[in-house]
N, C-alpha and C positions, 0 to 999 in steps of 0.2 A: 441482550442489550446491543444496540447498534454501535458499531465501531466509531461512528462519527460523533458520538456523545462522550468520548473519553475526556475531552477538555471542558465538559459542561461547567465545572466548578471554577474555571479560570478565564473563560472567554467573555469578552465584553462585546455586546452586539450593537451598542450605540454608535452612531456615526458622528464624526466631528468634522467641521468645516473650518477652513482657515482662508480668509480673504476670498471666499467663493469657491475654493478648491477643497475637495475631500481630503482629509488627513487620514492616512492609513497608519495605524499603530501596529506594533507586533502582534498584539492580541487580536486585533481586527483582521490582520492578514491570516493568522492561523484559523480564525473562525471561517473566513471565506474559503480557505483551502479545504478545510474539512467538509464544507458544504458543497463545493463546486468543482474541486479538482477531479479531472477525468480518471486518473489512476486510482484515486480513493473510491470513486463511484464503482469502478470495475471490481476493486477488491471487496467492497461491500456486497456486490452481486455474488461473488464467489462464496462469501460467508453464508449468504442466504441459501445458495444451492447446497452447501455442505450441511446446513441446518435441516433442510428438507430431506436430505439423504439419511440423516441420523434420526428421523422421525420413526415412531412405532409402526407407521404404515409401510415403512421400507425395511422392517426388521425380520420378517419371516415368522413372527410370533402369532400373527393372525391367520385364521383359516381362510380357505378359498371356497366360495360358493358359486356354483355354475348352474345356470338354467338351460335345459335342452328341450327341444320340441321337434317333432318330425311327422310327416304324413307321406303315405305311398298309395298309389292307385294303380290297379292292374286290370287289364282286359285279356282274358285267356280263352283259348280254344281247348276244351277239356274232353277227353274220352274216358269215361269211368266204367269199369267192368266190375259187377257185383259178384258175390259168392254164388248166387244161383245161376250164374252164367249170362245174365242179362247185361246189355251194354247200353250206356246212355252217353250221348254226345251233347256237349254244351259249346256252342259257338258264341263268342263275344261275351263270355261270363265276366261280370264285373266283381271286383273285390277291393277293399280299402283297409288301410291300417293307420292308426293315429297313436302317437305317444308323446308324453311330456313328463319331465322329471326335474327335480331340484337336487343337485349333488353337492355334498360337502366333503372336503378333504382337509385334514389337519395332521400336522406332524407332532406327535406327542413327545418324541425324543429323537434327536438327530445326532447323537454323540457329542452334544454341547457345542457343536460348530456354530449353530445359530446364535447362542449366547456370546461367543467370542466375536463373531462377525458384527453383532450389534454394538458391543463395546468398542470394536475397532472403528465403527462409523462415528461413535461419540468422540473418540480420540482424534479421528481425522477432522471432525468439525473444529475441535480445539486447535489442531495444527493449522487449519485454514484461517482461524481467527488470529493466530500468531503471525501468519504470513501477511494477513491484512494489516496487522499492527506494524510489521516491518515496512510495508508500503507507506503507511502513515509516517513512520519515523524518517524514512528516506525522503518523503515528500516535504516534511518539515525542514530537514536539513537542506534540501534543494531550494525550498522557499526562502530560507534566510540567507543562503548563498547569493541568490539574486537580490533579495531585499537589501542586504548590506552592500552589494555592488551599487544599487541605486543610491543608497545613503551616502556612500563614499563619493560617488560622482556628483551628488547634490552639493556636498561640502566642497569638493574640488572646484565645481563650477562657481560657487560663491567666492572661493579664494581667488580664482582667476579673474572673476568680475571685479573684485577689489583691486587686484593688480592692474587691470585695465584702467580703472578709475584713477589710480595713482599716476599711471602713464599719461593719461589725458590731462591731468592737472599739471604734470611736468611739461607737457607740450605748451600749455597756456603760459606757464612761467617762462619757458624758453623763448616764446614769441615776444613777451613783454621785455625780457632781457635784450633780445635782438633789436627791438624797436628803440630801446633807450641806449643802445650801443654798449651794453654790458657783456655781450657774448657774440659769437659768430653764428653764421647760418648752420654750422655743423651741429650745434646743440638742437636746433629745430629738426634737422634731418634725422639725427639719432633718436629723438623722441618719436618721430613719425614711424621710423622703422620698428621701434619697440611696440608702439600701438598696433601696428599691423601684425606683429608676431603674437601679441597678447590676444588680438581679435581672432586670429586663426586658432589659437589654443582654445579660446572660449567657444568658437563654433564647433570644433571637434568634440569638446567636452559635452556640449549641449546635445549633439547628435548621439554620442554614446549614451547619454542619459535617457534619451527617447527610446533607444533600442532596448536598454535594460528595463525600462518601464513596460515595454511591450512583453518582454520575457516574464516579468513579474505578473503581468496581467494574465499571461497564458497559464502560469502555475495556479493562479486563482480562478481558473475556469472562465477567463475572459468576462469578468463581471464588472470591471471598472471602466470608466471613461478615460480618455487620454489625459485629462486635466485633473491630476491628483498629486498630492505631496505625501511624503512619508515622514514619520517621526524618527529623527536621527539620534535621539538620546539613547545611551547605552549604560546599563548597569552590569557590572561583573559580579558573579557569584563567588565570593572568596571564603565563605564560611563552610568549607567542607574538608574532611580529612582524607588523605590519599588511601590509607588502608581501609577505611570504612567504605569509600567509593569503590575500591577494588572488590570488596566482599559483595557489594551490590551487583557488580558486574558478573561475578560468578553465580549469582542467584537470579538476576533479572535480565541478563543480556539476551536479546531476542533470538539470535542465531543459536545460542546455547539451549534456550528453551525449546526451540524447534528440534534440535538433535535429541533432547530428552523425550520429546513427544514422539519422535520417530522410533526411538528405542522401545517405548511403551507399545507402539503399534506393532513393531516386529515381534515383541513378546507374545502379543495376542495372535499374530499370524502363526507362530510356532504351535501354540495351543490349538488353533483352529485346524491346522494340518493334522495334528495328532488325533483330532476327533474322528478322523476317517477310520481309525482302528476300532471304533465302537459301533454297535448295531444301531439301526434306526427303526422306529416304530411309528406307523402311520395309521390314523383313524379315517375310515370312509363311511359315509352315510348317504342315503338317497331316499327320496319320496317320489314315486312314479305313478303314472296313469297310462293305461294302454287300452285301446279299443280296436277290434277287428270286425269288419263287415265282410263275411266270407261269401263265396259264390255257392251255387246250388250243389256243387259236388262235395261240399264239406258237411260234416255231421252237425256243426254248430253254425247257425246263421250269423249270430252276433255274439261276440265275447268281450267283456269289459272287466278290467281288474285294476285295482289301486293297492298301494302298500308301501311300507317302509322296509328298508334294508340297511344293514350296517356291518362293519367288519373291521378287524385289525390286521395290519400287515407288518411283518417283521422281516427286515432285510439286513444281513450281516455279510459284509464284503470280507471274506476270510483271507483272500489273497488276490491282489489286483496286478500281479506281475512286477511288483516292486515300485510302482509309481508313487504310492503314499510314502514309502520309506525315503525315496529320493527327494520328494517335496519337503519332508520334515528336515532332512539333512541340509538342504539348501536354505531353508528358513533359518536354521540355527547359524549357518555361516553368515547370512545377511545380518543377523542380530550381532554377531561378533564383530562384523565390519563396522556397524554403527557404534559399538563401544570403543573401537579403536579410533574412529573419527572423533568421538567425544574427547578422548585423551589428547589427541593431536590439537583439537580446537582449544582446549584449556591452556595448553602451552602457548599457542598462537595468541589467544586472548590476553594472556599476561604480558606478552611482548608488545602487542598493539596498545594495551592500556598504558604501559610504562612509556612507550613512545608518545602517545597522545598527552600524557601528563607532562612529560618534559617539554613537548612542543608548546603546550599551553603556557607553562611557566616561563619559557623562553620568550614567547611572543608577548606575554603580559609585561615582562621586564623591558623588552624593546619598546613597547608602547609607552611605558612610564619614562624611559629615557628620552623618547621623542617628545613627550610632553615638556620635559625640562629643556630640550633643544629648541622647542618653539619659543619658550620664554627668552632664551639666549638670543635667538635669531630676531625676535621682535625688538628686544632691547638694542641689538646691534643696528637694526633698521632705523629705529627711532633716532638714535644718535647720528647715524649717517644722513638721515633726512634733514636733521637740524643743521648739520655742517654743510650739506648741499645748499640749503636755503641761504646760508650765510656766505656761500661762494667759496668755502674752504675745500670742497671736493668737486671733482668733475662728474659729468653724467655717466661715464663708464663705471666709476666706483659706486655711484648711487644705484645704477642698474644691477650691479653685481649683488649688492645688499638686498635689493628687491627680489631678485631671482632666488637668493639664498633663503629668504623668508618664505617665498612661495613653495620652493622645494621641501622646506621643512614642514610646511602645512600638508602638502600632498603625501609625504612619507608618514607623517603622524596619522593622517586619515587611514592610510593603508594598514598601518600597524594596529590601529584601534580595531578595525573590523576583522582583520586576520586573527587577532587575539580572541575576539568574540566567537568566530567560527570554530576556532580550535577548542574553545570551551564547549560549544555545542557538540562537537565530535566526541569529546570526552564524555559528555552526558549520554550520548547515543550508545557508546560502548558499554557504559554502566547500566543501561536500561532505564535511565532517569529522564530522558529528553521529553517524555510525555507528562512528566510530573512537575516540571519547573514552571515558574511564572515568567513569561517573556516580557 
């Protein structure tokens, strides 16, 4: 099964447009990445190569059949002396020989090395599939890192745009107040300065948004036009237990699965090296045709023969100078190294999982506090705006409340997407990132 169909049960392939712009949802983004991301395409190619290598055609279990044919032509000067003492000379005597055969070679028994090598190829194929899965997991995490950067900048841009709109309304109000003698020119100048600052912030935010959209398009294999929007809605997965998720990490973490697969491969390598202690038995067979056109000096003018031949060959390497012993020892050491690495990784995995869990819980709590802070900041701004319109506050106090609200919105946006990325990192460690609905 191709790696790119892992998400077949969760991907939505329909396209959604909003005001003429294509709306990219998380599911749509995952679908495009699986289909078009260059790294995933290369990983799928590696899987196909490993699959070809693990085929029966590359196993050594099949015989080899060889066709051979040849022809020779001679012109000889021959002096023949017969038993009666007579001598005959032949100058330019012609002779020719022709041959053709079909030869078969098959290894009946090779010390079980062939069986272990074939199993190793199968395990290597599965290891390559795990490596391809790791590429997909990393790509999905990279995808949503950029995706949520775009989402954050879209929301930030909307917040700055709203702030700029409020500043423009304030300038209009300041001009009216100045014209009717209710305020000085200073109110207009302050409003104009704030408009310029908000405009600069908006320009910078829009430029960052364009840059991150290009980054997102690159991850998606450059399949989108520049005119697209993304879905900024987020749902957090809260219905999971820490212990249960950690047990999944110990069973399905991709790096751990790769270590287990490497251990299995090294076990087979040890057995394969030991197979050199056993004898090998080879079967040979041939069907041949030979024809000779002899010169006049030969007793036979023409000879032709056809026939079958076959045989068994046994070879037993009784002692090869210690090379096999050395290879077996080194293979056992490599296997022990893999087991040590697994023990180390399990300790590291537990630490990383606990860190990721605490990081997620912390960022989720911060996001919830920032949501409450937004309500407080919005309430404060509404009261300040009301007092400002009644002339009970000056423009500096109003601007401060406006900036406080904007900052609260920017910090809330950052906290929201940081919490979501922390959640995805947690799912990646537990091997569940490919099983969740985005």
